[in-house]
C-alpha positions in Angstrom: 13.9 -57.8 -3.0 13.6 -54.5 -1.4 10.5 -54.2 1.2 9.6 -51.2 0.1 6.9 -51.2 3.1 9.4 -51.5 5.5 11.7 -49.0 3.8 9.0 -46.8 4.7 8.4 -47.4 8.4 12.3 -46.7 9.0 12.0 -43.5 7.3 8.5 -42.5 8.9 10.5 -43.5 12.2 13.4 -41.7 11.5 11.9 -38.6 10.0 11.7 -35.3 12.0 8.5 -35.0 11.8 5.5 -37.8 13.0 3.8 -37.5 9.4 5.6 -36.8 6.5 3.9 -36.6 2.5 3.8 -39.3 0.8 5.9 -37.4 -2.4 8.7 -36.8 -0.1 8.8 -40.9 0.9 8.1 -41.4 -3.2 11.3 -39.4 -4.2 13.5 -40.8 -1.7 12.5 -44.5 -2.6 13.1 -43.2 -6.2 16.7 -42.1 -5.3 17.6 -45.1 -2.8 16.0 -47.8 -5.6 16.1 -46.8 -9.2 14.8 -50.0 -10.6 11.6 -49.3 -8.4 8.9 -47.4 -10.2 5.7 -46.1 -7.6 3.9 -43.3 -8.6 2.2 -41.5 -5.8 -1.2 -42.9 -5.7 0.3 -46.0 -6.4 2.6 -45.8 -2.9 0.2 -44.6 -0.9 -2.6 -47.1 -1.8 0.2 -49.4 -0.5 0.2 -47.7 2.7 -3.1 -47.6 2.5 -3.1 -51.4 2.7 -1.0 -52.2 5.8 -1.8 -51.6 8.2 1.5 -50.2 10.1 0.5 -47.0 8.5 -2.2 -43.9 8.6 -2.8 -42.4 5.5 -3.8 -38.4 5.9 -5.3 -36.4 2.7 -3.4 -33.2 2.1 -3.1 -30.2 0.5 -3.3 -29.7 -3.2 -1.2 -26.7 -5.1 -3.6 -24.8 -7.3 -6.7 -26.4 -7.3 -10.1 -24.3 -8.9 -10.2 -22.9 -4.9 -6.8 -21.1 -4.5 -5.2 -17.6 -6.6 -3.2 -17.7 -9.0 1.0 -17.8 -8.5 3.9 -17.2 -9.7 5.6 -19.7 -7.6 5.8 -22.8 -9.3 5.2 -26.7 -7.6 8.7 -26.8 -7.0 9.3 -23.8 -6.0 6.6 -24.4 -3.1 8.6 -27.9 -2.9 12.1 -26.2 -2.2 10.0 -24.0 1.0 8.3 -27.2 2.2 5.0 -27.0 1.1 4.5 -31.4 -0.5 1.0 -31.4 -2.4 -1.0 -34.7 -1.6 -1.4 -36.8 0.9 0.2 -37.4 3.8 1.4 -40.5 5.9 2.9 -41.3 10.0 3.3 -44.6 11.3 0.4 -45.6 13.6 2.6 -46.7 16.0 4.0 -42.9 16.5 1.8 -40.9 18.5 2.8 -37.4 18.9 3.4 -35.9 22.0 2.0 -32.6 22.6 5.4 -31.1 21.6 6.3 -32.8 18.5 2.3 -31.6 17.9 3.1 -27.6 18.4 7.1 -27.7 16.9 5.1 -29.5 13.5 2.8 -26.4 13.5 5.7 -24.1 14.5 7.6 -25.4 11.0 4.5 -25.2 9.0 3.2 -21.8 10.5 7.3 -20.7 9.8 6.7 -22.6 6.0 4.0 -20.5 6.0 5.5 -16.6 6.4 8.4 -17.6 3.9 5.8 -18.6 1.5 4.2 -15.0 1.9 7.2 -12.9 2.5 8.4 -14.6 -1.3 4.6 -13.4 -2.6 5.4 -10.4 -0.7 8.5 -9.9 -3.2 7.2 -10.9 -6.1 3.5 -8.8 -5.0 2.4 -6.7 -8.3 3.8 -3.4 -7.6 1.1 -0.9 -7.0 -2.1 -2.8 -6.7 -3.3 -1.9 -3.2 -5.8 -4.9 -2.2 -3.4 -7.5 -3.1 -0.5 -5.5 -0.5 -3.2 -4.9 2.0 -4.2 -8.9 1.9 -0.9 -10.2 2.4 0.0 -7.9 5.3 -2.7 -8.4 6.8 -1.6 -12.2 6.1 2.3 -11.5 7.2 0.4 -10.6 10.5 -1.6 -13.2 11.6 1.3 -15.8 10.7 3.3 -13.6 12.8 1.0 -13.9 15.6 0.8 -17.6 15.8 4.5 -17.7 15.1 4.5 -16.2 18.5 1.5 -17.6 20.2 2.6 -21.1 19.4 6.9 -20.5 19.8 5.0 -19.1 23.8 3.2 -23.0 23.9 6.4 -24.4 22.8 8.2 -22.6 26.2 5.3 -24.3 28.0 5.9 -27.5 27.1 9.4 -27.4 27.4 8.9 -26.2 31.1 7.3 -28.8 31.6 9.5 -32.3 30.8 
């Protein structure tokens, strides 16, 4: 019998990011071990009980505090936005550069979501259009600032 938590540790060690959605890990586990069926909640609880892992609460898509969207959870996941808890190895302490890269990746994903929202916006609704344009502009500024920080971090290395 495979030790699922050992496999999770390997996945996290090899992951591009130091922190990943538990749902993403669970999807991989289900494809590798179809005989083992754990819900995201069950896997999260197992990870919480193992001192090798650190769990962080993640965003929830479509909660009462968010605006109505025509993007489905599947669309959001395709774009890299998973809801729910995140996990990282306690022994894998991210560097400043890794944190900036992670933030830049999230800023890039946010910009792509906003572009998609612009494409499906209700035409003629100037309030929505103004909000989206403002969000796109802020997102671009954040991307530029993070890229500048990343370049400066790489110069230090």
